[in-house]
BAKOLLUM-501163 format. One record per atom (N, C-alpha, C): residue in three letters; atom name; x, y, z. Coordinates in steps of 0.02 Angstrom, whole numbers, plus 32768, in hexadecimal, padded with zeros to 4 digits. Atoms other than C-alpha are relative to their C-alpha. Layout:
BAKOLLUM-501163
    r   a    xx    yy    zz
  ALA  CA     X     Y     Z
...
//
This chain:
BAKOLLUM-501163
    r   a    xx    yy    zz
  MET   N  8003  8025  7FBE
  MET  CA  9B11  724E  3A5D
  MET   C  7FBE  8028  8004
  LEU   N  803A  7FF0  7FF8
  LEU  CA  9A54  7263  3A7E
  LEU   C  7FFF  8016  805D
  PRO   N  8001  7FEF  7FC3
  PRO  CA  9A08  72AA  3B22
  PRO   C  7FDF  7FC4  8023
  GLU   N  7FF3  803C  7FD4
  GLU  CA  99C5  71FD  3B39
  GLU   C  8027  7FD4  8025
  SER   N  7FD3  8021  800B
  SER  CA  9A6C  71B6  3B4B
  SER   C  8003  7FFE  8052
  PRO   N  8000  800B  7FB8
  PRO  CA  9A8D  7181  3C0A
  PRO   C  803F  8024  8015
  PHE   N  7FAC  7FDC  8001
  PHE  CA  9B3E  71E3  3BFB
  PHE   C  7FEF  8055  7FEE
  TYR   N  800D  7FC3  8024
  TYR  CA  9AF4  727C  3BAB
  TYR   C  8011  8030  8038
  GLN   N  8006  7FD1  7FD0
  GLN  CA  9AD1  72EE  3C51
  GLN   C  8068  7FFD  802C
  ASN   N  7FAB  800B  7FE2
  ASN  CA  9B8D  72BA  3C90
  ASN   C  8041  802A  7FC6
  SER   N  7FE9  7FF1  802D
  SER  CA  9BD0  72E6  3BE9
  SER   C  7FF7  8044  7FED
  LEU   N  8028  7FD6  8009
  LEU  CA  9B70  737D  3BDE
  LEU   C  802B  8033  8028
  GLN   N  7FE9  7FE6  7FC4
  GLN  CA  9BB1  73A7  3C89
  GLN   C  804E  8017  7FED
  THR   N  7FB9  7FFC  8010
  THR  CA  9C72  739A  3C4A
  THR   C  8003  8036  7FD2
  LEU   N  8018  7FC9  802B
  LEU  CA  9C50  73FF  3BB6
  LEU   C  7FF6  803B  8015
  GLN   N  7FF4  7FB7  7FDD
  GLN  CA  9C25  7495  3C26
  GLN   C  802E  8003  8020
  GLN   N  7FB7  7FE7  7FE3
  GLN  CA  9CB6  7488  3C7C
  GLN   C  8037  7FFD  7FE4
  SER   N  7FBF  8004  8024
  SER  CA  9D29  7479  3C02
  SER   C  8026  8031  7FD7
  PRO   N  7FF7  7FA7  8021
  PRO  CA  9D9A  7509  3BB7
  PRO   C  7FFE  8002  7FC1
  LEU   N  8011  7FED  8063
  LEU  CA  9D72  74F0  3B08
  LEU   C  7FAB  8002  7FF4
  CYS   N  8063  7FEC  8023
  CYS  CA  9CA4  7502  3B34
  CYS   C  7FDF  803C  8037
  LYS   N  8027  7FDD  7FAE
  LYS  CA  9CA0  7553  3BEC
  LYS   C  7FF3  8050  7FF2
  GLY   N  800D  7FC7  801F
  GLY  CA  9C34  75EB  3BD3
  GLY   C  7FC7  8000  7FC8
  LEU   N  803D  7FF1  8043
  LEU  CA  9BC3  75BD  3B34
  LEU   C  7FD2  7FEE  8031
  ASN   N  802F  7FFF  7FDE
  ASN  CA  9B1A  75AA  3B4B
  ASN   C  7FDD  7FC5  7FFC
  ARG   N  8010  803A  7FFC
  ARG  CA  9AB9  7516  3B75
  ARG   C  7FDC  7FE4  7FB5
  LYS   N  8028  8011  803A
  LYS  CA  9A5E  750D  3ADB
  LYS   C  802D  7FDB  7FC3
  LEU   N  7FBB  8012  8027
  LEU  CA  9AFB  7520  3A7D
  LEU   C  801C  7FB2  800D
  LEU   N  7FDF  8033  7FE4
  LEU  CA  9B52  7486  3ACB
  LEU   C  7FD5  7FBD  8003
  GLU   N  8038  8037  8009
  GLU  CA  9AAD  7416  3AC6
  GLU   C  7FF4  7FEE  7FAF
  ASP   N  7FEB  800D  804C
  ASP  CA  9AC3  7433  39FC
  ASP   C  8040  7FDF  7FEF
  MET   N  7FAE  8010  8005
  MET  CA  9B8E  7417  3A0B
  MET   C  7FE4  7F97  800D
  MET   N  8003  8038  7FF7
  MET  CA  9B52  7362  3A64
  MET   C  7FF0  7FD8  7FD6
  GLN   N  801D  8029  803C
  GLN  CA  9AEF  7324  39DB
  GLN   C  802F  7FD0  7FD0
  LEU   N  7FB9  8018  8035
  LEU  CA  9B9A  731B  3971
  LEU   C  8035  7FC7  801A
  PHE   N  7FC4  8027  7FE2
  PHE  CA  9BF7  72B1  39DD
  PHE   C  7FCD  7FB0  801F
  THR   N  800E  8037  7FD3
  THR  CA  9BF5  71FF  3A1F
  THR   C  8019  7FF1  8032
  ARG   N  7FC4  8025  7FDB
  ARG  CA  9C3A  71A8  3A9F
  ARG   C  8031  7FD1  8007
  ARG   N  7FC3  804D  7FFB
  ARG  CA  9CDB  7135  3AAF
  ARG   C  8015  8008  8038
  CYS   N  7FD5  8019  7FDC
  CYS  CA  9D41  70E9  3B1B
  CYS   C  803E  7FDA  7FEC
  TRP   N  7FB2  802B  8022
  TRP  CA  9DFF  70BF  3B03
  TRP   C  802E  7FF0  805B
  GLY   N  7FCE  8023  7FC3
  GLY  CA  9E55  7043  3B8D
  GLY   C  8039  8022  800C
  LYS   N  7FB7  7FEA  7FDB
  LYS  CA  9EF7  7078  3C03
  LYS   C  8034  7FD9  7FC8
  GLY   N  7FCC  800D  802C
  GLY  CA  9F90  7067  3B81
  GLY   C  7FF8  7FEF  7FBC
  THR   N  7FFB  7FE5  803C
  THR  CA  9F33  7074  3AE4
  THR   C  8019  8041  7FD4
  ARG   N  7FEE  7FEC  8034
  ARG  CA  9F75  70C2  3A58
  ARG   C  7FEB  8026  7FC2
  LEU   N  801F  7FEE  8044
  LEU  CA  9F0D  713A  39E9
  LEU   C  802C  7FF6  7FC5
  SER   N  7FD7  7FEF  805D
  SER  CA  9F3E  7135  391E
  SER   C  7FF9  802D  7FF5
  GLU   N  8000  7FD4  802A
  GLU  CA  9F68  7190  38BB
  GLU   C  7FC8  8030  7FED
  GLN   N  8047  7FFD  8020
  GLN  CA  9EA6  718C  386C
  GLN   C  7FF5  8026  8038
  GLN   N  8037  7FDA  7FC7
  GLN  CA  9E61  71B4  3907
  GLN   C  8035  805F  801B
  SER   N  8002  7FAC  800B
  SER  CA  9EC4  7257  3904
  SER   C  8000  801D  7FF2
  LYS   N  7FF3  7FE1  8029
  LYS  CA  9EC9  728A  3881
  LYS   C  7FA9  800D  7FD8
  SER   N  805C  7FE9  801F
  SER  CA  9E07  727A  383E
  SER   C  7FCB  7FF5  8042
  TYR   N  8033  7FF6  7FBF
  TYR  CA  9DB5  7281  3902
  TYR   C  801A  8034  8029
  PHE   N  7FF5  7FC8  7FD1
  PHE  CA  9DAD  72FE  3978
  PHE   C  7FE7  7FF1  802F
  HIS   N  8022  8029  7FB6
  HIS  CA  9D92  72B8  3A31
  HIS   C  8005  8041  8035
  ILE   N  7FEC  7FD6  7FB4
  ILE  CA  9D62  7321  3AD3
  ILE   C  8008  7FBF  802F
  ILE   N  8003  8031  7FC7
  ILE  CA  9D94  72C8  3B6B
  ILE   C  7FD3  800B  8046
  LEU   N  8020  7FD4  7FC4
  LEU  CA  9D20  72AD  3BF0
  LEU   C  800F  7FCF  8039
  HIS   N  7FF5  8029  7FBC
  HIS  CA  9D77  722F  3C6C
  HIS   C  8049  7FF9  7FD2
  GLY   N  7FBE  8021  8010
  GLY  CA  9E37  7207  3C77
  GLY   C  8025  8031  7FDE
  ARG   N  7FCB  7FD1  8010
  ARG  CA  9EE0  7242  3C34
  ARG   C  801F  7FE8  7FB5
  LEU   N  7FE0  8018  8055
  LEU  CA  9F3F  723E  3B7E
  LEU   C  804D  801E  8003
  LYS   N  7FC2  7FD5  7FF7
  LYS  CA  9FEB  7260  3B7A
  LYS   C  8013  7FF9  7FB3
  LEU   N  7FF5  7FFB  8038
  LEU  CA  A028  72A2  3AD1
  LEU   C  803D  7FF5  8000
  THR   N  7FC2  7FEC  8002
  THR  CA  A0D3  726D  3AA5
  THR   C  802E  7FF3  7FC4
  ARG   N  7FBA  8017  803E
  ARG  CA  A176  726E  3A24
  ARG   C  803E  7FD7  800C
  MET   N  7FCE  8042  800D
  MET  CA  A1E9  71CA  3A0D
  MET   C  802F  801A  7FC2
  HIS   N  7FCA  8023  8029
  HIS  CA  A295  71AD  39D8
  HIS   C  8002  7FD9  7FE8
  PRO   N  7FFC  803C  8027
  PRO  CA  A28E  713C  3948
  PRO   C  8039  7FD4  800B
  GLU   N  7FB6  801B  7FED
  GLU  CA  A33D  70FC  3979
  GLU   C  800E  7FF5  806A
  THR   N  7FDA  8011  7FB3
  THR  CA  A35B  710A  3A35
  THR   C  7FBA  8003  8036
  GLY   N  8036  8001  7FD9
  GLY  CA  A2A1  711E  3A68
  GLY   C  7FFD  8026  8042
  ARG   N  8009  7FC4  7FCC
  ARG  CA  A2B2  71A2  3AE1
  ARG   C  7FC1  8035  7FE1
  ALA   N  802C  7FE2  8014
  ALA  CA  A21F  7203  3AE3
  ALA   C  7FFD  804C  802A
  ILE   N  800D  7FCB  7FC6
  ILE  CA  A1DE  72AF  3B21
  ILE   C  7FB4  7FFA  7FF2
  THR   N  803E  7FF0  7FFE
  THR  CA  A127  72EA  3B49
  THR   C  7FE9  802F  7FF6
  LEU   N  8009  7FD2  8010
  LEU  CA  A0EA  736A  3AF9
  LEU   C  7FC0  801B  8040
  TRP   N  804E  7FE5  7FCF
  TRP  CA  A03E  7385  3B5D
  TRP   C  7FDD  7FB2  800F
  LEU   N  8015  8031  7FD7
  LEU  CA  9FDE  732F  3BD6
  LEU   C  7FA8  8016  7FFA
  ILE   N  804D  7FED  8011
  ILE  CA  9F15  732E  3BB1
  ILE   C  7FD4  7FF7  803E
  GLY   N  8045  801C  7FC9
  GLY  CA  9E79  7312  3C2E
  GLY   C  7FC9  8018  7FE9
  PRO   N  804E  7FF4  8009
  PRO  CA  9DC4  7320  3C4A
  PRO   C  7FFE  8052  7FE3
  GLY   N  8030  7FA1  8015
  GLY  CA  9D7E  73C7  3BD5
  GLY   C  8037  8004  7FC8
  ASP   N  7FE0  7FF1  8025
  ASP  CA  9E1A  73C5  3B6E
  ASP   C  7FF6  7FDA  7FAE
  GLY   N  8016  8000  802E
  GLY  CA  9E16  73B2  3AB5
  GLY   C  803C  7FC6  7FCB
  TYR   N  7FC9  8022  802C
  TYR  CA  9E7B  732D  3A42
  TYR   C  7FE4  7FEE  7FA3
  ASP   N  7FBF  7FC8  800E
  ASP  CA  9EC5  7357  39B1
  ASP   C  8008  8031  7FD8
  ILE   N  800A  7FB7  8010
  ILE  CA  9EBD  7405  39AD
  ILE   C  802A  8007  7FC3
  ILE   N  7FCD  7FE9  803E
  ILE  CA  9F4E  7412  3933
  ILE   C  7FF0  7FF9  7FB0
  SER   N  8027  801D  8038
  SER  CA  9EFF  738E  38BA
  SER   C  7FC4  802D  7FE0
  LEU   N  803E  7FF2  8019
  LEU  CA  9E62  73D7  38BE
  LEU   C  8006  8045  7FE2
  LEU   N  7FF4  7FAC  801E
  LEU  CA  9E9E  7497  3898
  LEU   C  801F  7FDF  7FB2
  ASP   N  800A  801E  8044
  ASP  CA  9EF6  7442  3809
  ASP   C  8010  7FD5  7FC9
  GLY   N  7FFC  8040  800C
  GLY  CA  9ED9  73AE  37D6
  GLY   C  8021  7FE0  7FDC
  GLU   N  7FD3  8036  800D
  GLU  CA  9F65  7356  37C8
  GLU   C  8015  7FCC  802E
  GLU   N  7FEE  8037  7FC6
  GLU  CA  9FCA  72C3  3826
  GLU   C  8018  801D  802B
  HIS   N  7FDD  7FF1  7FC8
  HIS  CA  A004  72E2  38B7
  HIS   C  804D  7FCE  8032
  ASP   N  7FC4  802C  7FF6
  ASP  CA  A0B6  7294  38DF
  ASP   C  800C  8002  8050
  ILE   N  800D  7FFE  7FBB
  ILE  CA  A07F  7268  399D
  ILE   C  7FEE  7FC9  8009
  MET   N  8022  8047  7FCC
  MET  CA  A061  71DB  3A19
  MET   C  7FDA  7FF1  8033
  PRO   N  801D  7FFD  7FB8
  PRO  CA  9FD5  71E7  3A76
  PRO   C  7FEE  7FC2  801D
  VAL   N  8018  8039  7FC6
  VAL  CA  9FB8  7169  3B11
  VAL   C  7FD6  8016  8021
  VAL   N  8028  7FEF  7FD9
  VAL  CA  9F34  714D  3B62
  VAL   C  801C  7FEE  8058
  LEU   N  7FD0  8018  7FBD
  LEU  CA  9F70  714D  3C29
  LEU   C  7FC4  7FE7  8033
  ASP   N  8045  8039  7FCE
  ASP  CA  9EBF  7110  3C8E
  ASP   C  7FD9  8005  7FBA
  GLU   N  8036  7FDF  8022
  GLU  CA  9E27  70EE  3C37
  GLU   C  7FEF  803D  7FEB
  VAL   N  7FF6  7FD0  8004
  VAL  CA  9E05  7160  3BCC
  VAL   C  7FAB  801E  7FDD
  GLU   N  8038  8002  8020
  GLU  CA  9D3E  719C  3B98
  GLU   C  800F  8040  7FD3
  THR   N  8006  7FB2  8011
  THR  CA  9D28  7221  3B1A
  THR   C  7FC3  8001  7FD5
  LEU   N  801E  7FE2  801E
  LEU  CA  9CB7  7293  3AB7
  LEU   C  8016  7FEC  7FB3
  THR   N  7FE3  8001  8052
  THR  CA  9CDF  725C  39F0
  THR   C  7FC7  8017  7FC9
  THR   N  801A  8000  802E
  THR  CA  9CAC  7295  3959
  THR   C  8032  800A  7FCC
  ARG   N  7FC3  8011  803E
  ARG  CA  9CFA  72A4  3899
  ARG   C  8017  8050  7FED
  ALA   N  7FDE  7FCB  7FF9
  ALA  CA  9D6E  7337  3890
  ALA   C  7FEC  801D  7FC8
  ASP   N  801D  7FE3  801A
  ASP  CA  9D19  7375  37EF
  ASP   C  7FBD  8016  8019
  ILE   N  8040  7FE7  7FDD
  ILE  CA  9C77  7387  3847
  ILE   C  8011  803C  8035
  ALA   N  7FF8  7FB8  7FDD
  ALA  CA  9CC4  73EF  38DB
  ALA   C  802F  8029  7FE6
  ARG   N  7FFC  7FE0  8021
  ARG  CA  9D20  743F  385D
  ARG   C  7FD1  804A  7FF1
  LYS   N  803D  7FE7  8015
  LYS  CA  9C75  747B  380E
  LYS   C  7FDB  8027  804C
  TRP   N  8029  7FE6  7FCD
  TRP  CA  9C2D  749B  38B4
  TRP   C  801E  8030  801E
  ILE   N  7FDC  7FD2  7FF8
  ILE  CA  9CB1  7502  38F9
  ILE   C  7FE6  8053  7FCB
  THR   N  800C  7FD1  801F
  THR  CA  9CA5  7577  3861
  THR   C  7FBD  8023  7FF8
  ASP   N  805E  7FF7  8002
  ASP  CA  9BE0  757C  3866
  ASP   C  7FF1  802F  804B
  HIS   N  8016  7FD6  7FC3
  HIS  CA  9BE6  75B2  3926
  HIS   C  8044  8028  8012
  PRO   N  7FB9  7FCB  7FFB
  PRO  CA  9C6D  7649  3922
  PRO   C  7FFE  7FF0  803E
  GLU   N  800A  8003  7FA4
  GLU  CA  9C45  7657  39E7
  GLU   C  802F  7FCE  8016
  PHE   N  7FD0  8027  7FEA
  PHE  CA  9C9D  75B7  39FF
  PHE   C  8034  801E  8002
  ASN   N  7FB4  7FD7  800A
  ASN  CA  9D35  761D  39D3
  ASN   C  7FFC  8022  8047
  ARG   N  7FF9  7FDC  7FDB
  ARG  CA  9D1D  7682  3A6E
  ARG   C  802E  7FCF  803B
  CYS   N  7FD4  8032  7FB8
  CYS  CA  9D64  75E2  3ADC
  CYS   C  8032  7FDB  7FCD
  PHE   N  7FD9  802D  8022
  PHE  CA  9DAB  7582  3A5B
  PHE   C  804B  8014  7FE8
  LEU   N  7FBD  7FE4  8006
  LEU  CA  9E32  7602  3A24
  LEU   C  8036  8012  8039
  PRO   N  7FF8  8017  7FCC
  PRO  CA  9E6B  7613  3AD2
  PRO   C  800F  7FCB  8003
  TYR   N  7FEC  804B  7FF7
  TYR  CA  9E7D  7561  3AE7
  TYR   C  803E  7FFB  7FDC
  ILE   N  7FC3  8005  802B
  ILE  CA  9EF1  7554  3A4E
  ILE   C  8035  801C  801E
  GLY   N  7FC3  7FD4  7FEB
  GLY  CA  9F63  75EC  3AA3
  GLY   C  800A  7FE4  8037
  GLU   N  7FDA  8020  7FD9
  GLU  CA  9F74  7584  3B38
  GLU   C  801C  7FCE  7FF2
  GLN   N  7FB5  8039  800D
  GLN  CA  9FB5  74DF  3AFB
  GLN   C  802A  8023  7FD6
  MET   N  7FC7  7FD9  801C
  MET  CA  A01E  7559  3A86
  MET   C  8040  801B  8047
  ARG   N  7FCD  7FD4  7FB1
  ARG  CA  A06B  75B5  3B32
  ARG   C  8027  7FAA  802D
  ARG   N  7FFB  8045  7FF0
  ARG  CA  A074  7500  3B77
  ARG   C  8040  7FEB  7FE1
  LEU   N  7FCD  8014  8019
  LEU  CA  A0E2  74CB  3AE0
  LEU   C  8038  803B  800B
  GLU   N  7FDA  7FBE  7FF1
  GLU  CA  A148  7572  3AED
  GLU   C  8018  7FE1  8040
  ASP   N  7FD7  8015  7FBC
  ASP  CA  A166  7549  3BA7
  ASP   C  803B  7FC8  7FFC
  LEU   N  7FDC  8036  8003
  LEU  CA  A1A7  74B0  3B81
  LEU   C  8048  7FF8  7FE9
  SER   N  7FBA  7FED  801E
  SER  CA  A22C  74CC  3B0C
  SER   C  8024  8039  800D
  THR   N  7FC7  7FDC  7FD3
  THR  CA  A264  7569  3B69
  THR   C  8021  7FE0  8037
  ASN   N  7FF0  8022  7FD5
  ASN  CA  A26D  74F9  3BF6
  ASN   C  8036  7FC8  7FE9
  LEU   N  7FCF  8032  800A
  LEU  CA  A2D7  746D  3BB0
  LEU   C  803E  8037  7FD5
  ALA   N  7FC9  7FDB  801D
  ALA  CA  A341  74FE  3B58
  ALA   C  801E  8017  8023
  LEU   N  7FED  7FD5  7FC3
  LEU  CA  A357  7564  3BED
  LEU   C  800E  7FE5  802F
  HIS   N  7FED  8006  7FB8
  HIS  CA  A356  750A  3C87
  HIS   C  8010  7FCE  8012
  ASP   N  7FDF  8038  7FEB
  ASP  CA  A3A3  747F  3CE8
  ASP   C  7FC3  7FBE  800C
  THR   N  803D  8033  8001
  THR  CA  A33D  73D6  3D01
  THR   C  7FD9  8015  8045
  ILE   N  801C  8006  7FAB
  ILE  CA  A309  73EB  3DCF
  ILE   C  7FC5  804D  7FE3
  THR   N  803B  7FBD  8005
  THR  CA  A2C9  74A7  3D8E
  THR   C  7FCE  7FF1  7FD3
  ARG   N  8030  8023  8043
  ARG  CA  A268  7447  3CF0
  ARG   C  7FD0  7FED  8028
  LEU   N  801D  8020  7FD3
  LEU  CA  A222  73DE  3D80
  LEU   C  7FD8  8027  802E
  ALA   N  8020  7FD3  7FCA
  ALA  CA  A1F3  7458  3DF9
  ALA   C  7FD1  802D  7FD2
  ARG   N  802C  7FC9  802C
  ARG  CA  A1A0  74C7  3D69
  ARG   C  7FCA  7FD0  7FF0
  LEU   N  8038  8018  8011
  LEU  CA  A147  742D  3D3F
  LEU   C  7FBF  7FF9  803D
  ILE   N  801E  801B  7FB8
  ILE  CA  A109  73FD  3DFA
  ILE   C  7FCB  8036  7FF9
  LEU   N  8025  7FC6  7FEC
  LEU  CA  A0D0  74A9  3E09
  LEU   C  7FB8  8017  7FD4
  GLN   N  8025  8000  802A
  GLN  CA  A072  74B6  3D68
  GLN   C  7FBA  7FDC  800E
  TYR   N  802D  8032  7FF6
  TYR  CA  9FFE  7425  3DA0
  TYR   C  7FE3  800C  804A
  VAL   N  8021  7FFB  7FB7
  VAL  CA  9FE6  745F  3E67
  VAL   C  7FBB  8025  7FFA
  ASP   N  8031  7FEB  7FFD
  ASP  CA  9F46  7488  3E82
  ASP   C  7FED  8024  8044
  LEU   N  7FF7  7FC6  7FD6
  LEU  CA  9F47  7527  3EE2
  LEU   C  7FAE  8005  8020
  LYS   N  8043  7FE3  7FF0
  LYS  CA  9E87  7528  3F0B
  LYS   C  8002  7FB8  8057
  LYS   N  7FF6  802C  7FD2
  LYS  CA  9EA9  7499  3F86
  LYS   C  803B  7FD7  801E
  ASN   N  7FBB  8035  7FE6
  ASN  CA  9F21  744D  400E
  ASN   C  7FBD  7FE7  805B
  SER   N  8018  8047  7FE8
  SER  CA  9F09  73D6  408A
  SER   C  8016  8016  8068
  PRO   N  7FF5  8009  7F8C
  PRO  CA  9F04  7410  4178
  PRO   C  800F  7FD1  8006
  PRO   N  7FCE  7FBF  7FE7
  PRO  CA  9F60  7412  41CF
  PRO   C  8034  7FFE  7FDC
  THR   N  7FBF  8003  800A
  THR  CA  9FF8  73E3  4166
  THR   C  8006  803C  7FBB
  ASN   N  7FED  7FD5  8020
  ASN  CA  9FBF  7452  40DE
  ASN   C  8024  7FFC  7FC8
  LYS   N  7FF9  7FFD  803E
  LYS  CA  9FEB  73FB  4056
  LYS   C  7FEA  800F  7FAF
  TYR   N  802F  7FF4  8033
  TYR  CA  9FB8  7420  3FA2
  TYR   C  8026  7FBE  7FC5
  PRO   N  801C  8039  8026
  PRO  CA  9F87  7399  3F2C
  PRO   C  8013  8019  7FC7
  VAL   N  7FED  8014  8021
  VAL  CA  9FCF  7380  3E8E
  VAL   C  7FE6  7FE4  7FBD
  HIS   N  8038  8035  8047
  HIS  CA  9F5C  7356  3DE9
  HIS   C  801F  7FEA  7FC4
  LEU   N  7FFF  802E  8042
  LEU  CA  9F6D  72FB  3D54
  LEU   C  8044  7FCA  7FFF
  ILE   N  7FC3  8026  8000
  ILE  CA  A014  72CC  3D7E
  ILE   C  801C  7FE3  803F
  ASN   N  8006  7FFF  7FC2
  ASN  CA  A00A  729D  3E35
  ASN   C  8018  7FA9  7FF0
  ASP   N  7FEF  8045  7FFD
  ASP  CA  A021  71DD  3E1B
  ASP   C  8034  7FEF  7FB8
  PHE   N  7FD6  8015  803A
  PHE  CA  A09B  71DB  3D7C
  PHE   C  803A  7FDB  801B
  SER   N  7FE5  802D  7FE7
  SER  CA  A129  715D  3D8E
  SER   C  8032  803E  7FEB
  HIS   N  7FBD  7FE8  800C
  HIS  CA  A1E4  71B3  3D91
  HIS   C  8004  8013  7FAA
  GLU   N  7FD8  800D  804A
  GLU  CA  A1FD  7186  3CDE
  GLU   C  7FD7  8025  7FCE
  THR   N  8039  7FCD  8022
  THR  CA  A149  71CD  3C9C
  THR   C  800E  805A  8008
  LEU   N  7FFB  7FA0  7FF2
  LEU  CA  A18F  7282  3D03
  LEU   C  8041  8000  7FD1
  ALA   N  7FCC  7FF8  801B
  ALA  CA  A231  7269  3CAD
  ALA   C  7FF2  8021  7FBD
  CYS   N  8017  7FFD  805C
  CYS  CA  A1E3  725D  3BED
  CYS   C  7FDE  8049  800F
  MET   N  802F  7FC3  7FFF
  MET  CA  A17E  7311  3C2D
  MET   C  803D  802B  7FF0
  VAL   N  7FE0  7FD7  7FE5
  VAL  CA  A214  7369  3C4C
  VAL   C  8056  8002  7FC7
  GLY   N  7FCD  8005  8026
  GLY  CA  A29B  732F  3BCB
  GLY   C  8033  7FD8  8035
  SER   N  7FC3  8012  7FD6
  SER  CA  A30A  72C3  3C4A
  SER   C  7FF1  7FA0  7FFC
  VAL   N  801E  8043  7FF7
  VAL  CA  A309  720B  3C82
  VAL   C  7FF8  7FE0  804A
  ARG   N  8022  8012  7FAD
  ARG  CA  A2CC  71A0  3D26
  ARG   C  803C  7FFE  8029
  THR   N  7FC6  7FF4  7FB9
  THR  CA  A36F  71A2  3D7F
  THR   C  800D  802F  8010
  VAL   N  8003  7FC2  7FEF
  VAL  CA  A37C  7256  3D7C
  VAL   C  7FBD  800F  8026
  ILE   N  802B  7FDA  7FE8
  ILE  CA  A2D7  7283  3D98
  ILE   C  7FE7  7FDD  8058
  ASN   N  8012  8024  7FBD
  ASN  CA  A2CF  7200  3E34
  ASN   C  803F  802F  802C
  ARG   N  7FD9  7FE0  7FD4
  ARG  CA  A36E  725D  3E7D
  ARG   C  7FEA  803F  8019
  HIS   N  8026  7FA4  7FFE
  HIS  CA  A30E  7314  3E5A
  HIS   C  7FC6  8001  8046
  LEU   N  804D  7FFB  7FDB
  LEU  CA  A278  72DE  3EB8
  LEU   C  8014  7FD9  804F
  GLN   N  7FDB  8005  7FBC
  GLN  CA  A2EF  728E  3F48
  GLN   C  7FFD  8046  8009
  GLN   N  7FE5  7FB7  7FE1
  GLN  CA  A338  732E  3F63
  GLN   C  7FDA  803D  7FFD
  LEU   N  8026  7FC7  7FF2
  LEU  CA  A294  7391  3F5E
  LEU   C  7FCF  7FEA  8032
  LYS   N  802D  801F  7FD6
  LYS  CA  A24A  731C  3FE3
  LYS   C  8026  8011  8041
  LYS   N  7FC1  7FE9  7FC0
  LYS  CA  A2F2  732A  4059
  LYS   C  7FF5  8049  8017
  ASP   N  7FF4  7FAE  7FF2
  ASP  CA  A2DA  73F7  403D
  ASP   C  7FB4  7FF4  801F
  GLY   N  8047  7FFF  7FD5
  GLY  CA  A21F  73D8  4086
  GLY   C  7FD2  802E  7FB6
  ILE   N  802B  7FCD  8030
  ILE  CA  A1CA  7428  3FD4
  ILE   C  7FDF  7FC9  7FFA
  VAL   N  802C  8030  8003
  VAL  CA  A173  737E  3FA5
  VAL   C  7FFD  7FCE  801E
  ASP   N  800A  803F  7FDA
  ASP  CA  A130  72E2  3FDD
  ASP   C  7FF1  7FB9  7FD1
  PHE   N  8017  8032  8041
  PHE  CA  A11A  7248  3F70
  PHE   C  8008  7FA9  8035
  HIS   N  7FF2  8054  7FEC
  HIS  CA  A0F7  717D  3FAA
  HIS   C  7FAC  7FEB  7FDD
  ARG   N  8034  8029  802F
  ARG  CA  A091  7109  3F4C
  ARG   C  7FD3  8014  7FCA
  GLY   N  801B  7FDF  8040
  GLY  CA  A088  7164  3EC2
  GLY   C  7FCB  8025  7FFF
  HIS   N  8035  7FCB  7FEC
  HIS  CA  A037  71F7  3F0A
  HIS   C  8037  8052  800F
  LEU   N  7FD4  7FC6  7FEC
  LEU  CA  A08B  72A8  3F0A
  LEU   C  7FD2  803B  8014
  THR   N  8032  7FBE  7FED
  THR  CA  A060  7344  3F6B
  THR   C  8042  8034  8001
  VAL   N  7FC5  7FD4  800B
  VAL  CA  A0BD  73E1  3F7F
  VAL   C  7FFD  8023  804B
  LYS   N  7FEB  7FDF  7FC4
  LYS  CA  A0EC  7415  403A
  LYS   C  8010  8047  8005
  ASN   N  7FE7  7FBA  7FFC
  ASN  CA  A13C  74AE  401E
  ASN   C  7FFA  8016  7FB2
  LEU   N  8010  7FD1  8032
  LEU  CA  A0FD  751E  3F85
  LEU   C  8014  8034  7FF8
  GLU   N  7FE0  7FC9  8009
  GLU  CA  A153  75B8  3FAC
  GLU   C  8062  7FE8  7FD7
  GLN   N  7FA1  8008  8016
  GLN  CA  A219  7556  3F97
  GLN   C  7FDB  7FEA  7FB9
  LEU   N  8005  802C  8032
  LEU  CA  A1C3  74E4  3F09
  LEU   C  7FF7  803C  7FB2
  ALA   N  7FEC  7FE9  8044
  ALA  CA  A19E  7591  3E96
  ALA   C  804D  802E  8007
  LEU   N  7FC2  7FEC  8003
  LEU  CA  A245  75BE  3ECE
  LEU   C  803D  7FDB  7FF0
  GLN   N  7FC9  8040  8024
  GLN  CA  A2A2  752C  3E8A
  GLN   C  7FD4  8010  7FB3
  ALA   N  8023  7FE9  803B
  ALA  CA  A22F  754E  3DF1
  ALA   C  8019  8040  7FD7
  GLY   N  7FE7  7FBC  801E
  GLY  CA  A267  7608  3DD9
  GLY   C  7FC8  801B  7FF4
  GLN   N  802D  7FD9  8017
  GLN  CA  A1C2  764D  3DEA
  GLN   C  7FEA  8019  8044
  PHE   N  802C  7FDE  7FCA
  PHE  CA  A155  76BD  3E3E
  PHE   C  7FCA  7FE1  800A
  LEU   N  8046  8030  7FF7
  LEU  CA  A0D9  7663  3EA8
  LEU   C  7FC5  8034  7FF7
  HIS   N  802A  7FD0  8001
  HIS  CA  A06A  76FC  3EA1
  HIS   C  7FD1  7FFB  7FBB
  ARG   N  8017  8000  804A
  ARG  CA  A05B  7700  3DED
  ARG   C  7FE9  7FB4  7FEB
  LYS   N  800F  803E  7FFB
  LYS  CA  A030  763D  3DFE
  LYS   C  7FB7  8001  800C
  GLN   N  8022  7FEA  7FD5
  GLN  CA  9FBA  7673  3E6D
  GLN   C  7FA2  8020  7FDE
  LEU   N  8033  7FEC  8013
  LEU  CA  9F50  76E0  3E13
  LEU   C  7FF9  7FDD  7FB4
  ASP   N  802C  802B  802D
  ASP  CA  9F5B  766E  3D6D
  ASP   C  7FC5  7FD3  801D
  LYS   N  8027  801F  7FE9
  LYS  CA  9EFB  75FA  3DD3
  LYS   C  7FAF  8019  8007
  LYS   N  804F  7FE2  7FF2
  LYS  CA  9E63  7669  3DF4
  LYS   C  7FD4  800E  7FC8
//
């Protein structure tokens, strides 16, 4: 993308805030921008294996759900949910192999896109990029570790509470109710939430109703908020102060 593009400044700003690039100097980001072109993907689009293996995308706007599905039963599990500033596909970028995953566009998505081989060469030529890239990979691995641990060790309502707590925005609450907003997953259907915790829609609906009855969460018209953060953390089996430290 060239500086003359009407999308250049907004795209550069997203890169500056991205966990992949945060802290890199502006000149390096401007050089990086020249490798990418802007792409748009409509809601409901499924990216092809070719798009996953041969290209690297940085999301500018929208959300992408990365899911594995059983070929016979149709049951699905969402492994990652990524949004603005995230990169896709990190795994194929690292090993150059096809990735058995189903990427689904949840909103209209805008990306910065380049060929995977160009991205690999750029990373090799700019080792300073690894100061951001390696911690980002570590974070994605931790999320997958948390998912596998939750599926193996915790019941469904605990997994649901942990999911909600993961996406609570602790820096914002809404006086006088002091409700905390939930980002990225706040408008998800119960079926979509179920796919993120390895359950089914009816079970998630029952647990959300219980959390609402207990005054922990509130949801209406496809909008989820947290009313009692301490109780949500208790249900999740986590110490709230650790969650707050992670957000600083």
